[in-house]
mmJSON file of the N, C-alpha and C atoms, coordinates in Angstrom:
{"data_MODEL":{"atom_site":{
"group_PDB":["ATOM","ATOM","ATOM","ATOM","ATOM","ATOM","ATOM","ATOM","ATOM","ATOM","ATOM","ATOM","ATOM","ATOM","ATOM","ATOM","ATOM","ATOM","ATOM","ATOM","ATOM","ATOM","ATOM","ATOM","ATOM","ATOM","ATOM","ATOM","ATOM","ATOM","ATOM","ATOM","ATOM","ATOM","ATOM","ATOM","ATOM","ATOM","ATOM","ATOM","ATOM","ATOM","ATOM","ATOM","ATOM","ATOM","ATOM","ATOM","ATOM","ATOM","ATOM","ATOM","ATOM","ATOM","ATOM","ATOM","ATOM","ATOM","ATOM","ATOM","ATOM","ATOM","ATOM","ATOM","ATOM","ATOM","ATOM","ATOM","ATOM","ATOM","ATOM","ATOM","ATOM","ATOM","ATOM","ATOM","ATOM","ATOM","ATOM","ATOM","ATOM","ATOM","ATOM","ATOM","ATOM","ATOM","ATOM","ATOM","ATOM","ATOM","ATOM","ATOM","ATOM","ATOM","ATOM","ATOM","ATOM","ATOM","ATOM","ATOM","ATOM","ATOM","ATOM","ATOM","ATOM","ATOM","ATOM","ATOM","ATOM","ATOM","ATOM","ATOM","ATOM","ATOM","ATOM","ATOM","ATOM","ATOM","ATOM","ATOM","ATOM","ATOM","ATOM","ATOM","ATOM","ATOM","ATOM","ATOM","ATOM","ATOM","ATOM","ATOM","ATOM","ATOM","ATOM","ATOM","ATOM","ATOM","ATOM","ATOM","ATOM","ATOM","ATOM","ATOM","ATOM","ATOM","ATOM","ATOM","ATOM","ATOM","ATOM","ATOM","ATOM","ATOM","ATOM","ATOM","ATOM","ATOM","ATOM","ATOM","ATOM","ATOM","ATOM","ATOM","ATOM","ATOM","ATOM","ATOM","ATOM","ATOM","ATOM","ATOM","ATOM","ATOM","ATOM","ATOM","ATOM","ATOM","ATOM","ATOM","ATOM","ATOM","ATOM","ATOM","ATOM","ATOM","ATOM","ATOM","ATOM","ATOM","ATOM","ATOM","ATOM","ATOM","ATOM","ATOM","ATOM","ATOM","ATOM","ATOM","ATOM","ATOM","ATOM","ATOM","ATOM","ATOM","ATOM","ATOM","ATOM","ATOM","ATOM","ATOM","ATOM","ATOM","ATOM","ATOM","ATOM","ATOM","ATOM","ATOM","ATOM","ATOM","ATOM","ATOM","ATOM","ATOM","ATOM","ATOM","ATOM","ATOM","ATOM","ATOM","ATOM","ATOM","ATOM","ATOM","ATOM","ATOM","ATOM","ATOM","ATOM","ATOM","ATOM"],
"id":[1,2,3,4,5,6,7,8,9,10,11,12,13,14,15,16,17,18,19,20,21,22,23,24,25,26,27,28,29,30,31,32,33,34,35,36,37,38,39,40,41,42,43,44,45,46,47,48,49,50,51,52,53,54,55,56,57,58,59,60,61,62,63,64,65,66,67,68,69,70,71,72,73,74,75,76,77,78,79,80,81,82,83,84,85,86,87,88,89,90,91,92,93,94,95,96,97,98,99,100,101,102,103,104,105,106,107,108,109,110,111,112,113,114,115,116,117,118,119,120,121,122,123,124,125,126,127,128,129,130,131,132,133,134,135,136,137,138,139,140,141,142,143,144,145,146,147,148,149,150,151,152,153,154,155,156,157,158,159,160,161,162,163,164,165,166,167,168,169,170,171,172,173,174,175,176,177,178,179,180,181,182,183,184,185,186,187,188,189,190,191,192,193,194,195,196,197,198,199,200,201,202,203,204,205,206,207,208,209,210,211,212,213,214,215,216,217,218,219,220,221,222,223,224,225,226,227,228,229,230,231,232,233,234,235,236,237,238,239,240,241,242,243],
"type_symbol":["N","C","C","N","C","C","N","C","C","N","C","C","N","C","C","N","C","C","N","C","C","N","C","C","N","C","C","N","C","C","N","C","C","N","C","C","N","C","C","N","C","C","N","C","C","N","C","C","N","C","C","N","C","C","N","C","C","N","C","C","N","C","C","N","C","C","N","C","C","N","C","C","N","C","C","N","C","C","N","C","C","N","C","C","N","C","C","N","C","C","N","C","C","N","C","C","N","C","C","N","C","C","N","C","C","N","C","C","N","C","C","N","C","C","N","C","C","N","C","C","N","C","C","N","C","C","N","C","C","N","C","C","N","C","C","N","C","C","N","C","C","N","C","C","N","C","C","N","C","C","N","C","C","N","C","C","N","C","C","N","C","C","N","C","C","N","C","C","N","C","C","N","C","C","N","C","C","N","C","C","N","C","C","N","C","C","N","C","C","N","C","C","N","C","C","N","C","C","N","C","C","N","C","C","N","C","C","N","C","C","N","C","C","N","C","C","N","C","C","N","C","C","N","C","C","N","C","C","N","C","C","N","C","C","N","C","C","N","C","C","N","C","C"],
"label_atom_id":["N","CA","C","N","CA","C","N","CA","C","N","CA","C","N","CA","C","N","CA","C","N","CA","C","N","CA","C","N","CA","C","N","CA","C","N","CA","C","N","CA","C","N","CA","C","N","CA","C","N","CA","C","N","CA","C","N","CA","C","N","CA","C","N","CA","C","N","CA","C","N","CA","C","N","CA","C","N","CA","C","N","CA","C","N","CA","C","N","CA","C","N","CA","C","N","CA","C","N","CA","C","N","CA","C","N","CA","C","N","CA","C","N","CA","C","N","CA","C","N","CA","C","N","CA","C","N","CA","C","N","CA","C","N","CA","C","N","CA","C","N","CA","C","N","CA","C","N","CA","C","N","CA","C","N","CA","C","N","CA","C","N","CA","C","N","CA","C","N","CA","C","N","CA","C","N","CA","C","N","CA","C","N","CA","C","N","CA","C","N","CA","C","N","CA","C","N","CA","C","N","CA","C","N","CA","C","N","CA","C","N","CA","C","N","CA","C","N","CA","C","N","CA","C","N","CA","C","N","CA","C","N","CA","C","N","CA","C","N","CA","C","N","CA","C","N","CA","C","N","CA","C","N","CA","C","N","CA","C","N","CA","C","N","CA","C","N","CA","C","N","CA","C","N","CA","C","N","CA","C","N","CA","C"],
"label_alt_id":[null,null,null,null,null,null,null,null,null,null,null,null,null,null,null,null,null,null,null,null,null,null,null,null,null,null,null,null,null,null,null,null,null,null,null,null,null,null,null,null,null,null,null,null,null,null,null,null,null,null,null,null,null,null,null,null,null,null,null,null,null,null,null,null,null,null,null,null,null,null,null,null,null,null,null,null,null,null,null,null,null,null,null,null,null,null,null,null,null,null,null,null,null,null,null,null,null,null,null,null,null,null,null,null,null,null,null,null,null,null,null,null,null,null,null,null,null,null,null,null,null,null,null,null,null,null,null,null,null,null,null,null,null,null,null,null,null,null,null,null,null,null,null,null,null,null,null,null,null,null,null,null,null,null,null,null,null,null,null,null,null,null,null,null,null,null,null,null,null,null,null,null,null,null,null,null,null,null,null,null,null,null,null,null,null,null,null,null,null,null,null,null,null,null,null,null,null,null,null,null,null,null,null,null,null,null,null,null,null,null,null,null,null,null,null,null,null,null,null,null,null,null,null,null,null,null,null,null,null,null,null,null,null,null,null,null,null,null,null,null,null,null,null],
"label_comp_id":["MET","MET","MET","GLU","GLU","GLU","SER","SER","SER","THR","THR","THR","SER","SER","SER","ALA","ALA","ALA","SER","SER","SER","GLY","GLY","GLY","GLY","GLY","GLY","THR","THR","THR","GLY","GLY","GLY","THR","THR","THR","LYS","LYS","LYS","LYS","LYS","LYS","VAL","VAL","VAL","LYS","LYS","LYS","THR","THR","THR","GLY","GLY","GLY","LYS","LYS","LYS","ARG","ARG","ARG","TYR","TYR","TYR","LYS","LYS","LYS","TRP","TRP","TRP","SER","SER","SER","ASN","ASN","ASN","ASP","ASP","ASP","MET","MET","MET","ILE","ILE","ILE","ALA","ALA","ALA","ASP","ASP","ASP","LEU","LEU","LEU","LEU","LEU","LEU","ARG","ARG","ARG","LEU","LEU","LEU","ARG","ARG","ARG","PHE","PHE","PHE","THR","THR","THR","ASP","ASP","ASP","SER","SER","SER","ASP","ASP","ASP","VAL","VAL","VAL","LYS","LYS","LYS","HIS","HIS","HIS","ARG","ARG","ARG","LEU","LEU","LEU","GLU","GLU","GLU","ALA","ALA","ALA","ALA","ALA","ALA","GLN","GLN","GLN","THR","THR","THR","LYS","LYS","LYS","THR","THR","THR","GLN","GLN","GLN","THR","THR","THR","ALA","ALA","ALA","LEU","LEU","LEU","ALA","ALA","ALA","TRP","TRP","TRP","GLN","GLN","GLN","TYR","TYR","TYR","PHE","PHE","PHE","ALA","ALA","ALA","SER","SER","SER","VAL","VAL","VAL","LEU","LEU","LEU","SER","SER","SER","GLN","GLN","GLN","SER","SER","SER","GLN","GLN","GLN","GLY","GLY","GLY","VAL","VAL","VAL","VAL","VAL","VAL","ILE","ILE","ILE","THR","THR","THR","ARG","ARG","ARG","GLU","GLU","GLU","GLN","GLN","GLN","VAL","VAL","VAL","SER","SER","SER","GLN","GLN","GLN","LYS","LYS","LYS"],
"label_asym_id":["A","A","A","A","A","A","A","A","A","A","A","A","A","A","A","A","A","A","A","A","A","A","A","A","A","A","A","A","A","A","A","A","A","A","A","A","A","A","A","A","A","A","A","A","A","A","A","A","A","A","A","A","A","A","A","A","A","A","A","A","A","A","A","A","A","A","A","A","A","A","A","A","A","A","A","A","A","A","A","A","A","A","A","A","A","A","A","A","A","A","A","A","A","A","A","A","A","A","A","A","A","A","A","A","A","A","A","A","A","A","A","A","A","A","A","A","A","A","A","A","A","A","A","A","A","A","A","A","A","A","A","A","A","A","A","A","A","A","A","A","A","A","A","A","A","A","A","A","A","A","A","A","A","A","A","A","A","A","A","A","A","A","A","A","A","A","A","A","A","A","A","A","A","A","A","A","A","A","A","A","A","A","A","A","A","A","A","A","A","A","A","A","A","A","A","A","A","A","A","A","A","A","A","A","A","A","A","A","A","A","A","A","A","A","A","A","A","A","A","A","A","A","A","A","A","A","A","A","A","A","A","A","A","A","A","A","A","A","A","A","A","A","A"],
"label_entity_id":["1","1","1","1","1","1","1","1","1","1","1","1","1","1","1","1","1","1","1","1","1","1","1","1","1","1","1","1","1","1","1","1","1","1","1","1","1","1","1","1","1","1","1","1","1","1","1","1","1","1","1","1","1","1","1","1","1","1","1","1","1","1","1","1","1","1","1","1","1","1","1","1","1","1","1","1","1","1","1","1","1","1","1","1","1","1","1","1","1","1","1","1","1","1","1","1","1","1","1","1","1","1","1","1","1","1","1","1","1","1","1","1","1","1","1","1","1","1","1","1","1","1","1","1","1","1","1","1","1","1","1","1","1","1","1","1","1","1","1","1","1","1","1","1","1","1","1","1","1","1","1","1","1","1","1","1","1","1","1","1","1","1","1","1","1","1","1","1","1","1","1","1","1","1","1","1","1","1","1","1","1","1","1","1","1","1","1","1","1","1","1","1","1","1","1","1","1","1","1","1","1","1","1","1","1","1","1","1","1","1","1","1","1","1","1","1","1","1","1","1","1","1","1","1","1","1","1","1","1","1","1","1","1","1","1","1","1","1","1","1","1","1","1"],
"label_seq_id":[1,1,1,2,2,2,3,3,3,4,4,4,5,5,5,6,6,6,7,7,7,8,8,8,9,9,9,10,10,10,11,11,11,12,12,12,13,13,13,14,14,14,15,15,15,16,16,16,17,17,17,18,18,18,19,19,19,20,20,20,21,21,21,22,22,22,23,23,23,24,24,24,25,25,25,26,26,26,27,27,27,28,28,28,29,29,29,30,30,30,31,31,31,32,32,32,33,33,33,34,34,34,35,35,35,36,36,36,37,37,37,38,38,38,39,39,39,40,40,40,41,41,41,42,42,42,43,43,43,44,44,44,45,45,45,46,46,46,47,47,47,48,48,48,49,49,49,50,50,50,51,51,51,52,52,52,53,53,53,54,54,54,55,55,55,56,56,56,57,57,57,58,58,58,59,59,59,60,60,60,61,61,61,62,62,62,63,63,63,64,64,64,65,65,65,66,66,66,67,67,67,68,68,68,69,69,69,70,70,70,71,71,71,72,72,72,73,73,73,74,74,74,75,75,75,76,76,76,77,77,77,78,78,78,79,79,79,80,80,80,81,81,81],
"pdbx_PDB_ins_code":[null,null,null,null,null,null,null,null,null,null,null,null,null,null,null,null,null,null,null,null,null,null,null,null,null,null,null,null,null,null,null,null,null,null,null,null,null,null,null,null,null,null,null,null,null,null,null,null,null,null,null,null,null,null,null,null,null,null,null,null,null,null,null,null,null,null,null,null,null,null,null,null,null,null,null,null,null,null,null,null,null,null,null,null,null,null,null,null,null,null,null,null,null,null,null,null,null,null,null,null,null,null,null,null,null,null,null,null,null,null,null,null,null,null,null,null,null,null,null,null,null,null,null,null,null,null,null,null,null,null,null,null,null,null,null,null,null,null,null,null,null,null,null,null,null,null,null,null,null,null,null,null,null,null,null,null,null,null,null,null,null,null,null,null,null,null,null,null,null,null,null,null,null,null,null,null,null,null,null,null,null,null,null,null,null,null,null,null,null,null,null,null,null,null,null,null,null,null,null,null,null,null,null,null,null,null,null,null,null,null,null,null,null,null,null,null,null,null,null,null,null,null,null,null,null,null,null,null,null,null,null,null,null,null,null,null,null,null,null,null,null,null,null],
"Cartn_x":[35.687,35.088,34.853,35.279,35.104,33.936,33.284,32.186,32.524,31.89,32.117,31.09,31.54,30.622,30.053,29.088,28.456,29.446,30.491,31.472,32.537,32.449,33.39,34.529,34.735,35.809,35.399,36.335,36.011,36.062,35.279,35.239,34.688,34.744,34.252,32.932,32.358,31.094,29.963,29.203,28.092,26.794,25.904,24.611,23.633,22.976,22.003,20.654,20.127,18.817,17.857,16.846,15.858,14.653,13.887,12.669,11.633,10.872,9.803,8.624,8.051,6.952,5.656,4.857,3.588,2.461,1.802,0.707,-0.622,-1.492,-2.83,-3.76,-4.923,-5.892,-6.342,-6.488,-6.881,-5.813,-4.549,-3.453,-3.416,-3.63,-3.627,-4.801,-5.969,-7.142,-6.888,-6.267,-5.948,-4.909,-3.92,-2.893,-3.523,-4.411,-5.061,-5.975,-6.697,-7.576,-6.765,-5.666,-4.825,-4.217,-3.742,-3.037,-3.952,-5.19,-6.036,-7.208,-7.571,-8.713,-8.395,-7.378,-7.008,-6.399,-7.048,-6.628,-5.215,-4.818,-3.493,-2.383,-2.508,-1.491,-1.435,-2.586,-2.651,-2.021,-2.361,-1.824,-0.303,0.217,1.673,2.418,1.88,2.547,2.481,1.34,1.182,1.913,2.07,2.692,4.217,4.775,6.227,6.934,7.914,8.629,10.111,10.639,12.054,12.165,13.356,13.578,13.337,13.749,13.57,12.093,11.34,9.906,9.196,9.608,9.017,9.316,10.559,10.937,10.16,10.008,9.245,7.768,7.226,5.825,5.608,6.529,6.418,6.611,7.499,7.707,6.438,5.784,4.53,3.463,3.384,2.439,2.682,3.929,4.275,3.907,4.109,3.784,2.284,1.492,0.034,-0.455,0.07,-0.322,0.092,1.279,1.75,0.835,0.438,-0.443,-1.808,-2.337,-3.665,-3.651,-2.525,-2.429,-1.851,-1.177,-0.588,0.689,1.34,2.618,3.581,4.869,5.869,6.046,5.825,5.983,6.927,7.943,8.938,8.522,9.193,8.957,9.207,10.255,10.592,9.501,8.933,7.876,6.637,6.321,5.14,5.374,6.516,6.754,6.951,7.371,7.56,6.294,5.316,4.064,3.234],
"Cartn_y":[16.093,15.733,14.229,13.584,12.148,11.864,10.756,10.354,9.021,8.751,7.501,6.489,5.317,4.275,3.524,2.667,1.888,0.946,0.546,-0.371,0.358,1.682,2.433,3.041,2.64,3.185,4.511,5.132,6.384,6.177,6.941,6.825,8.097,8.168,9.365,9.111,7.946,7.618,8.433,9.094,9.893,9.129,9.265,8.605,9.566,9.086,9.918,9.766,10.862,10.822,11.608,10.946,11.589,12.013,12.905,13.332,12.228,12.058,11.068,11.638,10.834,11.273,11.233,12.289,12.377,11.897,10.816,10.239,10.734,11.264,11.672,10.465,10.571,9.477,9.216,10.276,10.116,9.364,9.662,8.991,7.506,7.197,5.8,5.049,5.693,5.065,4.797,5.759,5.591,4.486,4.435,3.398,2.01,1.849,0.559,0.192,1.179,0.926,0.45,1.143,0.748,-0.636,-0.894,-2.153,-3.37,-3.229,-4.409,-4.46,-3.342,-3.394,-2.953,-2.134,-1.732,-2.944,-3.399,-4.657,-4.598,-3.473,-3.383,-3.401,-2.568,-2.514,-3.853,-4.375,-5.643,-6.773,-6.848,-7.906,-7.803,-6.593,-6.429,-6.859,-6.497,-6.87,-8.375,-8.978,-10.411,-11.268,-10.768,-11.55,-11.437,-10.501,-10.3,-11.541,-12.035,-13.252,-13.021,-11.906,-11.612,-10.311,-10.056,-8.802,-7.599,-7.714,-6.615,-6.38,-7.445,-7.306,-6.723,-7.149,-6.627,-5.139,-4.744,-3.332,-2.495,-3.017,-2.293,-2.203,-3.244,-3.214,-2.164,-2.099,-1.084,0.315,0.446,1.741,2.181,1.253,1.56,1.972,1.248,1.556,2.976,3.321,4.661,5.721,5.428,6.372,6.633,5.572,5.717,6.483,6.162,6.853,8.321,8.606,9.987,10.798,10.21,10.911,11.173,10.214,10.396,11.39,11.494,12.402,13.771,13.865,15.137,15.481,14.489,14.688,13.593,13.837,12.839,11.864,10.584,9.523,8.494,8.108,7.178,5.727,4.847,3.408,2.965,3.489,3.111,3.517,4.711,5.173,4.292,3.864,3.026,1.62,1.032,-0.359,-0.504,0.556,0.494,0.817,1.369,1.713,0.489],
"Cartn_z":[18.458,19.727,19.759,20.803,20.942,21.879,21.62,22.484,23.134,24.235,24.937,24.469,24.1,23.641,24.836,24.574,25.635,26.307,25.589,26.165,26.982,27.039,27.851,27.069,25.823,25.0,24.382,23.709,23.04,21.545,20.848,19.398,18.79,17.491,16.817,16.099,16.277,15.617,16.242,15.396,15.89,15.683,16.617,16.53,15.878,14.827,14.132,14.823,15.298,15.927,15.064,14.577,13.723,14.536,13.946,14.602,14.49,15.513,15.486,14.724,13.842,12.995,13.79,13.71,14.429,13.529,13.912,13.144,13.707,12.843,13.265,13.166,13.785,13.723,12.291,11.491,10.088,9.3,9.588,8.888,9.244,10.506,10.939,10.321,10.281,9.666,8.188,7.507,6.089,5.901,6.78,6.717,6.865,7.835,8.045,6.886,6.36,5.219,4.021,3.735,2.608,2.818,4.018,4.293,4.202,4.683,4.789,3.812,3.169,2.254,0.833,0.625,-0.732,-1.429,-2.478,-3.105,-3.681,-4.262,-4.88,-3.829,-2.798,-1.741,-1.009,-0.627,0.099,-0.716,-1.99,-2.848,-2.975,-3.172,-3.324,-2.066,-0.894,0.352,0.596,0.311,0.556,-0.474,-1.699,-2.764,-2.785,-2.032,-2.042,-1.503,-2.274,-1.882,-1.602,-2.044,-1.808,-1.025,-0.511,0.212,-0.69,-1.937,-2.887,-3.166,-3.377,-3.62,-2.4,-1.215,0.011,0.16,-0.079,0.009,-1.001,-2.217,-3.238,-2.874,-2.265,-1.842,-0.758,0.215,1.268,0.688,-0.296,-0.946,-1.669,-2.356,-3.04,-2.022,-0.919,0.151,0.666,0.927,1.405,0.38,-0.894,-1.958,-2.03,-1.977,-2.023,-0.8,0.372,1.598,1.555,1.047,0.918,0.013,-1.103,-2.037,-1.416,-0.691,-0.108,1.05,1.762,2.904,2.545,1.419,1.014,1.758,2.354,3.041,2.6,2.785,2.411,3.571,3.279,4.265,3.652,4.395,3.861,4.086,3.371,3.517,4.954,5.573,6.936,7.911,7.722,8.614,8.503,7.3,7.093,7.625,7.305,7.702,9.208,9.887,11.331,12.098,11.424,12.084,12.19],
"occupancy":[1.0,1.0,1.0,1.0,1.0,1.0,1.0,1.0,1.0,1.0,1.0,1.0,1.0,1.0,1.0,1.0,1.0,1.0,1.0,1.0,1.0,1.0,1.0,1.0,1.0,1.0,1.0,1.0,1.0,1.0,1.0,1.0,1.0,1.0,1.0,1.0,1.0,1.0,1.0,1.0,1.0,1.0,1.0,1.0,1.0,1.0,1.0,1.0,1.0,1.0,1.0,1.0,1.0,1.0,1.0,1.0,1.0,1.0,1.0,1.0,1.0,1.0,1.0,1.0,1.0,1.0,1.0,1.0,1.0,1.0,1.0,1.0,1.0,1.0,1.0,1.0,1.0,1.0,1.0,1.0,1.0,1.0,1.0,1.0,1.0,1.0,1.0,1.0,1.0,1.0,1.0,1.0,1.0,1.0,1.0,1.0,1.0,1.0,1.0,1.0,1.0,1.0,1.0,1.0,1.0,1.0,1.0,1.0,1.0,1.0,1.0,1.0,1.0,1.0,1.0,1.0,1.0,1.0,1.0,1.0,1.0,1.0,1.0,1.0,1.0,1.0,1.0,1.0,1.0,1.0,1.0,1.0,1.0,1.0,1.0,1.0,1.0,1.0,1.0,1.0,1.0,1.0,1.0,1.0,1.0,1.0,1.0,1.0,1.0,1.0,1.0,1.0,1.0,1.0,1.0,1.0,1.0,1.0,1.0,1.0,1.0,1.0,1.0,1.0,1.0,1.0,1.0,1.0,1.0,1.0,1.0,1.0,1.0,1.0,1.0,1.0,1.0,1.0,1.0,1.0,1.0,1.0,1.0,1.0,1.0,1.0,1.0,1.0,1.0,1.0,1.0,1.0,1.0,1.0,1.0,1.0,1.0,1.0,1.0,1.0,1.0,1.0,1.0,1.0,1.0,1.0,1.0,1.0,1.0,1.0,1.0,1.0,1.0,1.0,1.0,1.0,1.0,1.0,1.0,1.0,1.0,1.0,1.0,1.0,1.0,1.0,1.0,1.0,1.0,1.0,1.0,1.0,1.0,1.0,1.0,1.0,1.0,1.0,1.0,1.0,1.0,1.0,1.0],
"B_iso_or_equiv":[0.0,0.0,0.0,0.0,0.0,0.0,0.0,0.0,0.0,0.0,0.0,0.0,0.0,0.0,0.0,0.0,0.0,0.0,0.0,0.0,0.0,0.0,0.0,0.0,0.0,0.0,0.0,0.0,0.0,0.0,0.0,0.0,0.0,0.0,0.0,0.0,0.0,0.0,0.0,0.0,0.0,0.0,0.0,0.0,0.0,0.0,0.0,0.0,0.0,0.0,0.0,0.0,0.0,0.0,0.0,0.0,0.0,0.0,0.0,0.0,0.0,0.0,0.0,0.0,0.0,0.0,0.0,0.0,0.0,0.0,0.0,0.0,0.0,0.0,0.0,0.0,0.0,0.0,0.0,0.0,0.0,0.0,0.0,0.0,0.0,0.0,0.0,0.0,0.0,0.0,0.0,0.0,0.0,0.0,0.0,0.0,0.0,0.0,0.0,0.0,0.0,0.0,0.0,0.0,0.0,0.0,0.0,0.0,0.0,0.0,0.0,0.0,0.0,0.0,0.0,0.0,0.0,0.0,0.0,0.0,0.0,0.0,0.0,0.0,0.0,0.0,0.0,0.0,0.0,0.0,0.0,0.0,0.0,0.0,0.0,0.0,0.0,0.0,0.0,0.0,0.0,0.0,0.0,0.0,0.0,0.0,0.0,0.0,0.0,0.0,0.0,0.0,0.0,0.0,0.0,0.0,0.0,0.0,0.0,0.0,0.0,0.0,0.0,0.0,0.0,0.0,0.0,0.0,0.0,0.0,0.0,0.0,0.0,0.0,0.0,0.0,0.0,0.0,0.0,0.0,0.0,0.0,0.0,0.0,0.0,0.0,0.0,0.0,0.0,0.0,0.0,0.0,0.0,0.0,0.0,0.0,0.0,0.0,0.0,0.0,0.0,0.0,0.0,0.0,0.0,0.0,0.0,0.0,0.0,0.0,0.0,0.0,0.0,0.0,0.0,0.0,0.0,0.0,0.0,0.0,0.0,0.0,0.0,0.0,0.0,0.0,0.0,0.0,0.0,0.0,0.0,0.0,0.0,0.0,0.0,0.0,0.0,0.0,0.0,0.0,0.0,0.0,0.0],
"pdbx_formal_charge":[null,null,null,null,null,null,null,null,null,null,null,null,null,null,null,null,null,null,null,null,null,null,null,null,null,null,null,null,null,null,null,null,null,null,null,null,null,null,null,null,null,null,null,null,null,null,null,null,null,null,null,null,null,null,null,null,null,null,null,null,null,null,null,null,null,null,null,null,null,null,null,null,null,null,null,null,null,null,null,null,null,null,null,null,null,null,null,null,null,null,null,null,null,null,null,null,null,null,null,null,null,null,null,null,null,null,null,null,null,null,null,null,null,null,null,null,null,null,null,null,null,null,null,null,null,null,null,null,null,null,null,null,null,null,null,null,null,null,null,null,null,null,null,null,null,null,null,null,null,null,null,null,null,null,null,null,null,null,null,null,null,null,null,null,null,null,null,null,null,null,null,null,null,null,null,null,null,null,null,null,null,null,null,null,null,null,null,null,null,null,null,null,null,null,null,null,null,null,null,null,null,null,null,null,null,null,null,null,null,null,null,null,null,null,null,null,null,null,null,null,null,null,null,null,null,null,null,null,null,null,null,null,null,null,null,null,null,null,null,null,null,null,null],
"auth_seq_id":[1,1,1,2,2,2,3,3,3,4,4,4,5,5,5,6,6,6,7,7,7,8,8,8,9,9,9,10,10,10,11,11,11,12,12,12,13,13,13,14,14,14,15,15,15,16,16,16,17,17,17,18,18,18,19,19,19,20,20,20,21,21,21,22,22,22,23,23,23,24,24,24,25,25,25,26,26,26,27,27,27,28,28,28,29,29,29,30,30,30,31,31,31,32,32,32,33,33,33,34,34,34,35,35,35,36,36,36,37,37,37,38,38,38,39,39,39,40,40,40,41,41,41,42,42,42,43,43,43,44,44,44,45,45,45,46,46,46,47,47,47,48,48,48,49,49,49,50,50,50,51,51,51,52,52,52,53,53,53,54,54,54,55,55,55,56,56,56,57,57,57,58,58,58,59,59,59,60,60,60,61,61,61,62,62,62,63,63,63,64,64,64,65,65,65,66,66,66,67,67,67,68,68,68,69,69,69,70,70,70,71,71,71,72,72,72,73,73,73,74,74,74,75,75,75,76,76,76,77,77,77,78,78,78,79,79,79,80,80,80,81,81,81],
"auth_comp_id":["MET","MET","MET","GLU","GLU","GLU","SER","SER","SER","THR","THR","THR","SER","SER","SER","ALA","ALA","ALA","SER","SER","SER","GLY","GLY","GLY","GLY","GLY","GLY","THR","THR","THR","GLY","GLY","GLY","THR","THR","THR","LYS","LYS","LYS","LYS","LYS","LYS","VAL","VAL","VAL","LYS","LYS","LYS","THR","THR","THR","GLY","GLY","GLY","LYS","LYS","LYS","ARG","ARG","ARG","TYR","TYR","TYR","LYS","LYS","LYS","TRP","TRP","TRP","SER","SER","SER","ASN","ASN","ASN","ASP","ASP","ASP","MET","MET","MET","ILE","ILE","ILE","ALA","ALA","ALA","ASP","ASP","ASP","LEU","LEU","LEU","LEU","LEU","LEU","ARG","ARG","ARG","LEU","LEU","LEU","ARG","ARG","ARG","PHE","PHE","PHE","THR","THR","THR","ASP","ASP","ASP","SER","SER","SER","ASP","ASP","ASP","VAL","VAL","VAL","LYS","LYS","LYS","HIS","HIS","HIS","ARG","ARG","ARG","LEU","LEU","LEU","GLU","GLU","GLU","ALA","ALA","ALA","ALA","ALA","ALA","GLN","GLN","GLN","THR","THR","THR","LYS","LYS","LYS","THR","THR","THR","GLN","GLN","GLN","THR","THR","THR","ALA","ALA","ALA","LEU","LEU","LEU","ALA","ALA","ALA","TRP","TRP","TRP","GLN","GLN","GLN","TYR","TYR","TYR","PHE","PHE","PHE","ALA","ALA","ALA","SER","SER","SER","VAL","VAL","VAL","LEU","LEU","LEU","SER","SER","SER","GLN","GLN","GLN","SER","SER","SER","GLN","GLN","GLN","GLY","GLY","GLY","VAL","VAL","VAL","VAL","VAL","VAL","ILE","ILE","ILE","THR","THR","THR","ARG","ARG","ARG","GLU","GLU","GLU","GLN","GLN","GLN","VAL","VAL","VAL","SER","SER","SER","GLN","GLN","GLN","LYS","LYS","LYS"],
"auth_asym_id":["A","A","A","A","A","A","A","A","A","A","A","A","A","A","A","A","A","A","A","A","A","A","A","A","A","A","A","A","A","A","A","A","A","A","A","A","A","A","A","A","A","A","A","A","A","A","A","A","A","A","A","A","A","A","A","A","A","A","A","A","A","A","A","A","A","A","A","A","A","A","A","A","A","A","A","A","A","A","A","A","A","A","A","A","A","A","A","A","A","A","A","A","A","A","A","A","A","A","A","A","A","A","A","A","A","A","A","A","A","A","A","A","A","A","A","A","A","A","A","A","A","A","A","A","A","A","A","A","A","A","A","A","A","A","A","A","A","A","A","A","A","A","A","A","A","A","A","A","A","A","A","A","A","A","A","A","A","A","A","A","A","A","A","A","A","A","A","A","A","A","A","A","A","A","A","A","A","A","A","A","A","A","A","A","A","A","A","A","A","A","A","A","A","A","A","A","A","A","A","A","A","A","A","A","A","A","A","A","A","A","A","A","A","A","A","A","A","A","A","A","A","A","A","A","A","A","A","A","A","A","A","A","A","A","A","A","A","A","A","A","A","A","A"],
"auth_atom_id":["N","CA","C","N","CA","C","N","CA","C","N","CA","C","N","CA","C","N","CA","C","N","CA","C","N","CA","C","N","CA","C","N","CA","C","N","CA","C","N","CA","C","N","CA","C","N","CA","C","N","CA","C","N","CA","C","N","CA","C","N","CA","C","N","CA","C","N","CA","C","N","CA","C","N","CA","C","N","CA","C","N","CA","C","N","CA","C","N","CA","C","N","CA","C","N","CA","C","N","CA","C","N","CA","C","N","CA","C","N","CA","C","N","CA","C","N","CA","C","N","CA","C","N","CA","C","N","CA","C","N","CA","C","N","CA","C","N","CA","C","N","CA","C","N","CA","C","N","CA","C","N","CA","C","N","CA","C","N","CA","C","N","CA","C","N","CA","C","N","CA","C","N","CA","C","N","CA","C","N","CA","C","N","CA","C","N","CA","C","N","CA","C","N","CA","C","N","CA","C","N","CA","C","N","CA","C","N","CA","C","N","CA","C","N","CA","C","N","CA","C","N","CA","C","N","CA","C","N","CA","C","N","CA","C","N","CA","C","N","CA","C","N","CA","C","N","CA","C","N","CA","C","N","CA","C","N","CA","C","N","CA","C","N","CA","C","N","CA","C","N","CA","C","N","CA","C","N","CA","C","N","CA","C"],
"pdbx_PDB_model_num":[1,1,1,1,1,1,1,1,1,1,1,1,1,1,1,1,1,1,1,1,1,1,1,1,1,1,1,1,1,1,1,1,1,1,1,1,1,1,1,1,1,1,1,1,1,1,1,1,1,1,1,1,1,1,1,1,1,1,1,1,1,1,1,1,1,1,1,1,1,1,1,1,1,1,1,1,1,1,1,1,1,1,1,1,1,1,1,1,1,1,1,1,1,1,1,1,1,1,1,1,1,1,1,1,1,1,1,1,1,1,1,1,1,1,1,1,1,1,1,1,1,1,1,1,1,1,1,1,1,1,1,1,1,1,1,1,1,1,1,1,1,1,1,1,1,1,1,1,1,1,1,1,1,1,1,1,1,1,1,1,1,1,1,1,1,1,1,1,1,1,1,1,1,1,1,1,1,1,1,1,1,1,1,1,1,1,1,1,1,1,1,1,1,1,1,1,1,1,1,1,1,1,1,1,1,1,1,1,1,1,1,1,1,1,1,1,1,1,1,1,1,1,1,1,1,1,1,1,1,1,1,1,1,1,1,1,1,1,1,1,1,1,1]
}}}
């Protein structure tokens, strides 16, 4: 099956649409607390100087938030929030 691209041509590239993550008020409060008051998370994010360090800092942030909330949250979900 072919799809029509925005430019009017046809192609076989499929667009991946993911489900939007639903954030509760408790999760947002925990995210803000970790980001701005947790010394370890805050320090890692502020001290990151390279793309790799930044990605690892966001991954650590997502891991800590996932553990505190009891759900799996990805780096992308945290960094985009």
